[in-house]
C-alpha positions in Angstrom: 90.9 113.3 -23.5 90.2 116.2 -21.0 88.5 115.7 -17.6 85.4 117.4 -18.9 85.1 115.0 -21.9 86.0 111.9 -20.0 83.1 109.5 -19.4 83.1 109.1 -15.6 81.9 105.9 -13.9 78.6 106.0 -12.0 78.7 105.7 -8.2 77.7 102.0 -8.5 80.5 101.4 -10.9 83.2 102.8 -8.5 85.2 100.2 -6.7 85.2 99.5 -3.0 88.0 100.5 -0.7 88.1 97.8 2.0 84.5 97.8 3.2 83.5 101.2 1.8 81.8 101.7 -1.5 82.4 104.5 -4.0 86.2 105.0 -4.2 87.4 107.3 -7.0 91.1 106.9 -6.3 93.2 106.8 -9.5 90.5 108.3 -11.7 92.7 111.3 -12.5 96.0 109.5 -11.9 97.7 108.0 -8.8 99.5 111.3 -8.0 96.4 113.5 -8.4 96.2 116.5 -6.1 92.9 118.1 -7.3 90.1 115.5 -6.9 86.9 116.6 -8.5 88.4 120.1 -9.2 89.8 118.3 -12.2 86.3 118.7 -13.7 86.8 122.5 -13.9 88.6 122.5 -17.1 89.2 125.5 -19.4 86.3 124.5 -21.5 84.0 124.2 -18.5 85.1 127.6 -17.1 84.8 129.3 -20.5 81.3 128.0 -21.1 80.2 129.1 -17.6 81.6 132.6 -18.0 80.1 133.0 -21.4 76.6 131.9 -20.4 76.4 133.2 -16.9 78.2 136.6 -16.7 75.5 138.8 -18.3 75.2 141.9 -16.2 78.6 142.0 -14.3 76.8 142.1 -10.9 79.0 140.4 -8.3 78.1 139.1 -4.8 80.5 138.1 -2.1 79.8 134.7 -0.6 82.2 135.1 2.4 81.1 135.7 5.9 83.4 138.3 7.5 86.5 136.7 9.0 85.4 138.0 12.4 82.4 135.6 12.6 81.4 133.7 14.4 83.2 135.4 17.3 82.7 132.2 19.3 83.4 129.4 16.9 82.0 125.9 17.0 83.7 122.5 17.3 86.2 123.9 19.8 88.0 126.0 17.2 90.0 129.1 18.0 88.4 132.5 18.3 89.5 134.7 15.4 91.9 137.4 16.5 92.2 140.4 14.1 94.6 142.9 15.7 95.3 146.4 14.2 98.8 147.8 15.0 99.9 151.3 14.6 103.1 151.9 12.6 103.1 155.6 13.2 102.0 157.1 16.5 101.7 160.9 15.9 98.8 161.0 13.4 97.9 157.2 13.5 97.6 157.0 9.8 99.9 154.0 9.1 98.6 150.7 10.3 99.1 146.9 9.9 96.8 144.0 10.6 97.8 140.8 12.3 95.4 137.9 11.8 95.4 134.7 13.8 92.6 132.3 12.9 91.7 128.7 12.5 91.0 128.4 8.8 87.8 126.5 9.6 86.3 128.8 12.2 84.1 130.6 9.6 83.6 130.6 5.9 85.8 127.7 4.6 86.8 125.1 2.1 87.7 121.8 3.8 90.7 120.6 1.8 92.1 117.1 1.1 94.2 117.2 4.3 91.2 117.9 6.5 89.5 114.6 6.6 90.4 111.1 5.4 89.2 107.5 5.7 89.4 107.4 9.5 89.3 103.7 10.1 92.1 103.0 7.7 94.3 106.0 8.4 94.5 107.3 4.8 93.6 110.5 2.9 92.5 110.9 -0.7 94.3 108.6 -3.2 95.4 106.3 -0.4 97.8 108.8 1.1 98.8 107.6 4.6 98.0 110.1 7.3 101.3 109.3 9.0 103.2 110.5 5.9 102.0 114.0 6.2 103.8 116.2 8.8 102.0 118.4 11.4 103.2 121.5 13.3 105.1 124.5 12.0 107.1 123.9 8.8 109.9 126.4 8.2 110.3 127.1 4.5 113.3 129.4 4.0 113.9 128.2 0.5 110.9 128.2 -1.9 112.8 126.1 -4.4 113.5 123.3 -2.0 110.3 122.3 -0.2 109.9 118.8 1.1 107.3 117.0 -1.0 105.6 115.7 2.2 104.8 119.3 3.0 103.0 119.9 -0.3 101.2 116.6 -0.8 97.4 117.2 -0.9 97.9 120.8 0.3 95.2 123.4 -0.4 97.8 125.3 -2.4 96.9 122.9 -5.3 93.3 124.3 -5.4 94.7 127.8 -4.9 96.9 127.4 -8.0 94.0 126.0 -10.1 91.1 128.0 -8.7 87.6 126.7 -8.0 85.7 128.4 -10.8 82.8 127.4 -13.0 79.0 127.4 -13.0 77.5 127.7 -9.6 74.1 126.6 -8.6 72.1 127.7 -5.5 69.6 125.4 -4.1 67.7 127.7 -1.8 66.1 125.2 0.6 64.9 128.0 2.9 63.1 129.9 0.1 61.7 126.7 -1.4 60.5 125.2 1.9 59.0 128.4 3.2 57.3 129.0 -0.2 59.1 132.3 -0.6 58.8 133.3 3.0 55.0 132.8 3.2 55.0 129.8 5.6 57.4 128.9 8.5 60.5 126.9 7.8 59.6 123.2 8.6 62.9 122.5 10.3 65.3 124.3 12.6 68.8 124.9 11.0 70.3 124.7 14.5 68.8 121.2 15.1 69.6 117.8 13.7 67.8 117.4 10.4 68.8 115.5 7.2 68.0 116.8 3.8 67.1 113.9 1.4 67.8 113.6 -2.3 64.1 114.2 -2.8 64.4 117.5 -1.0 67.3 118.7 -3.2 65.7 117.5 -6.4 62.3 119.1 -5.6 64.1 122.4 -4.9 66.1 122.2 -8.2 62.9 121.4 -10.1 61.0 124.4 -8.6 63.9 126.7 -9.5 64.2 125.3 -13.0 67.7 124.0 -12.5 69.2 121.2 -14.5 72.5 119.9 -13.3 75.5 119.3 -15.6 79.0 117.9 -15.0 81.4 120.3 -13.2 78.7 122.3 -11.4 79.5 123.9 -8.0 76.6 123.2 -5.8 75.6 125.6 -3.0 72.9 124.8 -0.5 71.2 127.5 1.6 69.8 125.8 4.7 69.4 128.8 7.1 72.1 128.8 9.7 73.4 132.3 8.9 69.9 133.7 8.5 69.0 132.5 11.9 72.3 133.7 13.4 71.3 137.3 12.6 67.8 137.0 14.0 68.3 135.3 17.4 69.4 137.0 20.6 73.0 137.6 21.6 72.5 135.2 24.4 71.6 132.5 21.9 74.6 133.2 19.7 76.9 133.1 22.7 75.5 129.8 23.9 76.1 128.0 20.6 79.6 126.7 21.3 78.6 125.4 24.7 75.5 123.4 23.7 75.4 120.0 22.0 76.2 120.6 18.3 73.1 119.9 16.3 72.7 121.2 12.8 70.7 120.5 9.6 72.6 119.1 6.6 72.6 116.6 3.9 71.7 113.1 5.1 74.3 110.4 5.4 73.0 107.8 2.9 73.9 105.8 -0.2 71.2 107.7 -2.1 72.9 111.0 -1.2 76.3 109.7 -2.3 74.9 108.4 -5.5 73.2 111.8 -6.2 76.3 113.8 -5.5 78.7 111.6 -7.5 76.4 110.8 -10.4 75.7 114.5 -11.1 79.5 114.9 -11.1 79.6 118.1 -9.1 83.1 119.7 -8.8 82.4 121.0 -5.3 79.6 121.4 -2.8 79.1 124.0 -0.1 76.4 125.3 2.3 75.8 128.0 4.9 75.8 125.5 7.7 78.6 124.8 10.2 78.6 121.2 8.8 77.6 120.3 5.3 76.2 117.1 6.6 73.5 116.4 9.2 75.1 116.8 12.6 75.6 114.6 14.5 75.6 111.6 12.3 73.2 108.8 13.3 74.7 106.2 15.6 77.1 103.9 13.8 76.8 105.8 10.5 80.2 107.1 9.0 80.6 110.8 8.2 79.9 111.9 4.6 83.2 113.8 4.8 85.0 110.5 4.6 83.5 109.7 1.2 83.3 113.3 -0.2 86.8 114.3 0.7 88.6 111.0 1.4 87.3 108.9 -1.5 86.4 111.5 -4.1 88.6 114.6 -3.4 85.6 116.9 -3.6 85.9 120.3 -1.9 83.4 120.8 1.0 82.4 124.3 1.8 80.8 125.4 5.1 79.6 128.7 6.6 79.3 130.3 3.1 77.2 133.5 3.4 74.4 133.0 0.9 72.0 135.6 2.1 72.6 138.3 -0.6 72.9 135.6 -3.2 69.4 134.3 -2.1 67.9 137.7 -2.6 69.5 138.2 -6.0 68.4 134.7 -7.3 64.8 135.3 -6.1 64.7 138.7 -7.7 66.0 137.5 -11.1 64.7 134.0 -11.1 68.2 132.9 -12.0 69.7 130.2 -9.7 72.8 129.7 -11.8 75.8 132.1 -12.0 79.5 132.2 -12.5 81.2 131.0 -9.3 84.8 132.1 -8.5 86.8 131.0 -5.5 90.6 131.4 -4.9 91.6 129.7 -1.6 94.6 131.1 0.3 97.8 129.8 -1.2 98.9 127.9 2.0 101.5 125.2 1.2 100.2 122.0 2.9 97.1 123.7 4.2 94.2 121.5 5.2 91.6 124.3 4.7 91.1 127.9 3.8 88.6 130.8 3.7 87.1 130.5 0.2 87.4 134.1 -1.1 84.3 133.3 -3.2 82.0 135.3 -5.3 79.0 134.9 -7.6 78.8 136.8 -10.9 75.6 137.4 -12.8 
């Protein structure tokens, strides 16, 4: 039976791990490397392509690698250096790129965040078993398995492709731009399940297993409208951002709809910071489920297209960088209509 046909347990049917509910380890085998990407089977991808690619119009969902020039969460400033290979006419050039793969548009991979209090990643993989630092790989046929375990190359080989859904919270909560946004994307604010369901209902969206859920909350829209002083001050001020709330109801909503992946235009998918004493949703979404988390997706052009057409579903395609043992990657994502 394929992953798309398999009857999955509900959130409340998932076992506990220690003191944490909702553990999906072993659902796709004890050596699984894909997590909920397993839901993106050939049948699921074929149906999405057949139903969603109607005009051939494509929209990039990637913020330029250059942005933000001053990253958040103490991450490295992206350095994109152009080098001349020929001096006389300056018509032969190379680029050298030095980035933190989570400074801008990104997928958080299975090596990014685990179950912190218990020192394990997805599928009970001990954090101490995965090496860090530079890993020389002179022989592609003889790579230490510890270097590949849970690496983002697994998603890069498979692809994260299927039916995408945009929940445009900005458009919905401003009534199409006719009233002010009732929250600040750059301030702590938690989106509830009711918020997401109301947006989906207004857009005429009905979820199905294997959907890739995109949330537009407004960070990038605001980034383009504020002053340069405000942009430059972002890394130095306390990090506060809107995002999905940390709650059992939200976990139940995400798992029981059996999304293959979730992403937003915010620096953090979840409300930031978390309430005092409340664990990060990353721990459950990545560590217990193996579900890709996308952040800093540029959804501005997608928002315009969805509003113009009244279509909030599309074919979603993403091919992360093929980094052996990588913990994250720019998404290289697009929406096709």
